[in-house]
C-alpha positions in Angstrom: 27.1 -85.1 -75.9 29.8 -82.7 -74.9 32.7 -85.0 -75.8 35.1 -82.2 -75.7 34.6 -82.1 -71.9 34.8 -85.9 -71.5 38.0 -86.3 -73.7 40.2 -83.4 -72.9 43.3 -85.1 -74.1 42.3 -84.4 -77.8 43.0 -81.2 -79.6 39.5 -80.6 -80.9 40.3 -77.9 -83.4 42.9 -80.1 -85.0 40.6 -83.1 -85.1 38.0 -81.0 -86.8 40.6 -79.8 -89.3 41.7 -83.3 -90.1 38.1 -84.5 -90.5 37.4 -81.8 -92.9 40.6 -82.5 -95.0 40.0 -86.2 -95.2 36.3 -85.7 -96.1 37.2 -83.3 -98.9 39.8 -85.7 -100.3 37.5 -88.7 -100.2 34.6 -86.9 -101.8 36.8 -85.5 -104.5 38.3 -89.0 -105.3 34.9 -90.6 -105.4 33.5 -87.8 -107.6 36.3 -88.1 -110.1 35.8 -91.9 -110.2 32.0 -91.5 -110.7 32.4 -89.1 -113.5 35.3 -90.7 -115.3 34.4 -94.4 -115.0 30.6 -94.5 -115.5 28.6 -92.8 -118.2 25.0 -93.1 -117.0 23.1 -90.0 -115.7 23.0 -91.1 -112.1 26.7 -91.3 -111.9 27.1 -87.9 -113.5 24.7 -86.5 -110.9 26.5 -88.2 -108.1 29.8 -86.7 -109.4 28.3 -83.2 -109.5 26.9 -83.5 -106.0 30.3 -84.9 -104.8 32.1 -81.9 -106.3 29.6 -79.6 -104.6 30.3 -81.5 -101.3 34.0 -81.1 -101.9 33.6 -77.4 -102.3 31.6 -77.2 -99.1 34.3 -79.2 -97.2 37.0 -77.0 -98.7 35.3 -73.8 -97.4 34.9 -75.5 -94.0 38.6 -76.4 -94.2 39.5 -72.8 -94.9 37.4 -71.5 -92.0 38.8 -74.1 -89.5 42.3 -73.4 -90.7 41.9 -69.7 -89.8 40.5 -70.6 -86.4 43.4 -73.0 -85.7 45.9 -70.3 -86.8 44.3 -67.8 -84.5 44.4 -70.4 -81.7 48.1 -71.1 -82.2 48.9 -67.3 -82.4 47.1 -66.8 -79.1 49.4 -69.4 -77.5 52.5 -67.5 -78.9 51.4 -64.1 -77.6 50.4 -65.3 -74.1 53.0 -65.8 -71.5 55.2 -68.9 -71.8 53.6 -70.8 -68.9 50.1 -70.5 -70.3 51.2 -71.5 -73.8 52.9 -74.6 -72.5 49.8 -75.5 -70.5 47.5 -75.0 -73.6 49.9 -77.0 -75.8 50.1 -79.8 -73.3 46.3 -80.0 -72.9 45.8 -79.7 -76.7 48.3 -82.4 -77.6 47.5 -84.8 -74.7 50.7 -84.4 -72.8 49.0 -83.9 -69.4 46.6 -81.8 -67.4 49.1 -79.3 -66.1 
């Protein structure tokens, strides 16, 4: 769908980072609830799969965090005008 081209006001690496963090927290909370509150086998299996999904999201979180850190370091090492343009575009402060 190429939404990154249509909505250029959003900082897509940061949006992906936030998606990953919230998904990991939600899956972790639901898994804890499923394991602690219910004692049947299906709930235990759901908790195990939820913990597995939490680990996958945590790995994705780590990889995205490294990409965002590299992206931000590139802005620091480039000349000041380019860094301001990138920051403005990333945070939705204009197209300049």
